[in-house]
Backbone as CSV, one residue per row, in Angstrom:
resi,resn,N_x,N_y,N_z,CA_x,CA_y,CA_z,C_x,C_y,C_z
1,MET,-47.564,-99.189,30.324,-46.865,-97.977,29.911,-46.582,-98.050,28.418
2,ARG,-46.755,-96.947,27.756,-46.552,-96.890,26.316,-45.100,-96.561,25.994
3,ASP,-44.600,-97.150,24.901,-43.224,-96.898,24.480,-43.064,-95.542,23.805
4,LYS,-44.098,-95.139,23.066,-44.016,-93.888,22.307,-45.150,-92.961,22.716
5,PRO,-44.878,-91.679,22.752,-45.950,-90.745,23.083,-47.025,-90.761,21.998
6,ALA,-48.238,-90.554,22.409,-49.351,-90.505,21.466,-49.145,-89.341,20.502
7,GLY,-49.552,-89.557,19.261,-49.464,-88.494,18.279,-48.188,-88.494,17.462
8,TRP,-47.214,-89.315,17.809,-45.952,-89.336,17.088,-45.770,-90.624,16.283
9,HIS,-46.804,-91.425,16.172,-46.699,-92.708,15.478,-46.376,-92.555,13.998
10,TRP,-46.696,-91.417,13.409,-46.433,-91.235,11.983,-44.947,-91.150,11.667
11,PHE,-44.088,-90.988,12.690,-42.643,-91.018,12.483,-42.129,-92.434,12.266
12,ASP,-42.922,-93.425,12.632,-42.472,-94.806,12.541,-42.123,-95.224,11.120
13,ASP,-42.833,-94.734,10.135,-42.650,-95.162,8.760,-42.326,-93.968,7.873
14,VAL,-41.183,-93.350,8.139,-40.815,-92.158,7.380,-40.356,-92.524,5.981
15,ALA,-40.543,-91.594,5.053,-40.094,-91.810,3.676,-38.584,-91.990,3.666
16,GLY,-38.140,-92.948,2.881,-36.714,-93.198,2.768,-36.189,-94.202,3.754
17,ALA,-37.018,-94.621,4.713,-36.579,-95.636,5.660,-36.478,-96.974,4.938
18,ALA,-35.591,-97.814,5.402,-35.409,-99.116,4.770,-36.680,-99.945,4.907
19,PRO,-37.206,-100.429,3.788,-38.414,-101.244,3.854,-38.117,-102.618,4.437
20,LYS,-39.151,-103.308,4.841,-38.990,-104.639,5.420,-39.053,-105.679,4.314
21,GLY,-38.301,-106.757,4.470,-38.315,-107.848,3.503,-37.132,-107.784,2.562
22,ASP,-36.598,-108.965,2.214,-35.419,-109.041,1.354,-35.660,-108.454,-0.028
23,ALA,-36.827,-108.722,-0.625,-37.120,-108.201,-1.962,-37.118,-106.681,-1.960
24,ASN,-37.712,-106.093,-0.945,-37.743,-104.631,-0.861,-36.365,-104.048,-0.610
25,ILE,-35.561,-104.734,0.169,-34.200,-104.252,0.431,-33.391,-104.280,-0.856
26,THR,-33.536,-105.345,-1.631,-32.850,-105.436,-2.917,-33.319,-104.332,-3.850
27,GLU,-34.612,-104.097,-3.888,-35.176,-103.043,-4.733,-34.653,-101.673,-4.316
28,GLN,-34.589,-101.416,-3.019,-34.080,-100.138,-2.521,-32.598,-99.977,-2.852
29,ARG,-31.845,-101.062,-2.761,-30.419,-101.016,-3.098,-30.243,-100.679,-4.582
30,GLU,-31.038,-101.326,-5.430,-30.966,-101.062,-6.865,-31.336,-99.614,-7.177
31,LEU,-32.321,-99.084,-6.480,-32.711,-97.690,-6.661,-31.575,-96.756,-6.253
32,ALA,-30.926,-97.065,-5.143,-29.811,-96.232,-4.667,-28.652,-96.253,-5.660
33,VAL,-28.354,-97.424,-6.199,-27.276,-97.535,-7.188,-27.639,-96.745,-8.449
34,ALA,-28.883,-96.831,-8.888,-29.330,-96.079,-10.061,-29.208,-94.574,-9.812
35,ALA,-29.589,-94.121,-8.619,-29.470,-92.696,-8.291,-28.008,-92.267,-8.302
36,ALA,-27.137,-93.116,-7.776,-25.706,-92.795,-7.771,-25.169,-92.702,-9.195
37,ARG,-25.603,-93.609,-10.058,-25.162,-93.558,-11.456,-25.606,-92.261,-12.133
38,CYS,-26.818,-91.853,-11.846,-27.364,-90.639,-12.483,-26.778,-89.352,-11.923
39,LEU,-26.555,-89.309,-10.630,-26.291,-88.029,-9.975,-24.901,-87.870,-9.390
40,SER,-24.019,-88.863,-9.532,-22.698,-88.710,-8.923,-21.629,-88.279,-9.917
41,GLY,-21.929,-88.301,-11.201,-20.978,-87.836,-12.209,-20.969,-86.326,-12.291
42,PRO,-20.184,-85.783,-13.212,-20.080,-84.324,-13.334,-21.420,-83.640,-13.606
43,GLU,-22.216,-84.208,-14.520,-23.503,-83.601,-14.838,-24.469,-83.692,-13.661
44,GLY,-24.494,-84.858,-13.020,-25.364,-85.042,-11.864,-24.977,-84.136,-10.708
45,THR,-23.681,-83.988,-10.503,-23.199,-83.096,-9.445,-23.624,-81.661,-9.735
46,ARG,-23.579,-81.279,-10.998,-24.010,-79.922,-11.370,-25.501,-79.736,-11.075
47,VAL,-26.307,-80.740,-11.413,-27.750,-80.670,-11.146,-28.006,-80.595,-9.643
48,MET,-27.326,-81.443,-8.863,-27.533,-81.440,-7.414,-27.095,-80.116,-6.803
49,THR,-26.018,-79.541,-7.295,-25.574,-78.230,-6.809,-26.642,-77.184,-7.073
50,HIS,-27.218,-77.221,-8.254,-28.285,-76.288,-8.603,-29.497,-76.479,-7.676
51,LEU,-29.896,-77.733,-7.457,-31.040,-78.003,-6.580,-30.780,-77.528,-5.146
52,LYS,-29.565,-77.723,-4.663,-29.219,-77.251,-3.311,-29.289,-75.730,-3.237
53,GLN,-28.809,-75.060,-4.277,-28.859,-73.598,-4.297,-30.299,-73.100,-4.295
54,MET,-31.171,-73.800,-4.993,-32.579,-73.391,-5.064,-33.346,-73.679,-3.778
55,THR,-32.848,-74.600,-2.979,-33.608,-75.018,-1.800,-32.899,-74.660,-0.505
56,ARG,-31.817,-75.329,-0.208,-31.144,-75.122,1.080,-30.556,-73.734,1.234
57,GLU,-30.086,-73.174,0.148,-29.447,-71.865,0.215,-30.435,-70.728,-0.017
58,ARG,-31.705,-71.067,-0.156,-32.743,-70.047,-0.337,-33.259,-69.625,1.030
59,HIS,-33.316,-68.351,1.245,-33.792,-67.822,2.517,-35.097,-67.068,2.296
60,LEU,-36.046,-67.351,3.147,-37.349,-66.691,3.061,-37.427,-65.546,4.057
61,SER,-38.252,-64.585,3.756,-38.436,-63.473,4.677,-39.303,-63.921,5.851
62,ALA,-39.248,-63.170,6.894,-40.011,-63.507,8.099,-41.511,-63.436,7.875
63,ASP,-41.928,-62.704,6.876,-43.363,-62.568,6.633,-43.880,-63.490,5.519
64,CYS,-43.111,-64.512,5.165,-43.584,-65.423,4.122,-44.772,-66.236,4.649
65,SER,-45.588,-66.687,3.720,-46.782,-67.437,4.126,-46.420,-68.852,4.546
66,ASN,-47.299,-69.441,5.304,-47.129,-70.824,5.746,-47.023,-71.757,4.541
67,ARG,-47.819,-71.491,3.510,-47.792,-72.310,2.295,-46.422,-72.280,1.632
68,VAL,-45.847,-71.107,1.517,-44.538,-70.960,0.873,-43.473,-71.686,1.688
69,LEU,-43.508,-71.527,2.990,-42.544,-72.195,3.859,-42.656,-73.711,3.745
70,ARG,-43.866,-74.231,3.780,-44.064,-75.680,3.681,-43.627,-76.209,2.310
71,HIS,-43.871,-75.456,1.277,-43.457,-75.865,-0.061,-41.932,-75.961,-0.134
72,LEU,-41.245,-74.955,0.368,-39.790,-74.961,0.358,-39.246,-76.109,1.201
73,GLU,-39.834,-76.366,2.344,-39.365,-77.472,3.182,-39.552,-78.813,2.470
74,GLY,-40.631,-78.954,1.710,-40.830,-80.167,0.924,-39.750,-80.323,-0.140
75,GLN,-39.395,-79.221,-0.781,-38.328,-79.259,-1.781,-36.999,-79.633,-1.122
76,ARG,-36.731,-79.066,0.032,-35.488,-79.378,0.748,-35.433,-80.853,1.124
77,PHE,-36.562,-81.391,1.545,-36.625,-82.811,1.892,-36.278,-83.665,0.669
78,LEU,-36.833,-83.322,-0.479,-36.591,-84.100,-1.686,-35.117,-84.067,-2.083
79,VAL,-34.481,-82.914,-2.004,-33.060,-82.809,-2.327,-32.240,-83.651,-1.356
80,THR,-32.561,-83.596,-0.093,-31.854,-84.397,0.904,-32.063,-85.885,0.654
81,TYR,-33.281,-86.269,0.277,-33.568,-87.668,-0.040,-32.717,-88.137,-1.220
82,LEU,-32.615,-87.318,-2.265,-31.793,-87.681,-3.414,-30.321,-87.820,-3.012
83,GLU,-29.836,-86.904,-2.195,-28.454,-87.001,-1.716,-28.228,-88.293,-0.942
84,THR,-29.181,-88.641,-0.109,-29.076,-89.872,0.677,-29.055,-91.094,-0.230
85,LEU,-29.920,-91.110,-1.242,-29.921,-92.224,-2.187,-28.563,-92.359,-2.866
86,VAL,-28.002,-91.246,-3.303,-26.692,-91.281,-3.969,-25.633,-91.823,-3.018
87,GLN,-25.627,-91.355,-1.785,-24.649,-91.837,-0.818,-24.788,-93.329,-0.574
88,ARG,-26.016,-93.811,-0.453,-26.240,-95.249,-0.281,-25.775,-96.040,-1.497
89,GLY,-26.036,-95.475,-2.675,-25.646,-96.161,-3.907,-24.150,-96.231,-4.120
90,LEU,-23.421,-95.297,-3.555,-21.963,-95.287,-3.690,-21.257,-96.191,-2.679
91,ARG,-21.966,-96.543,-1.617,-21.374,-97.427,-0.607,-21.324,-98.855,-1.122
92,PRO,-20.261,-99.565,-0.801,-20.247,-100.997,-1.147,-21.290,-101.733,-0.311
93,ASN,-21.766,-102.836,-0.842,-22.787,-103.609,-0.103,-22.294,-103.862,1.247
């Protein structure tokens, strides 16, 4: 019996997931701290607010093309990824 349904294996290694190995974990931690330094201050918060307004708060019409929808979803993913990095960087080890 299989543990995972066929066709869903690409979820196993999603972007932003913690990499394996101590060196990679340290590198990811350093990246998160750098993101927090850049984006958690007043200027960074202003930039993130702007990015959220352009992506999450943007509504498309029902007749938008598949390309436009996929592009916007990619932008939303990137904003969420940046938010996650900042949150990780602000947490104590």
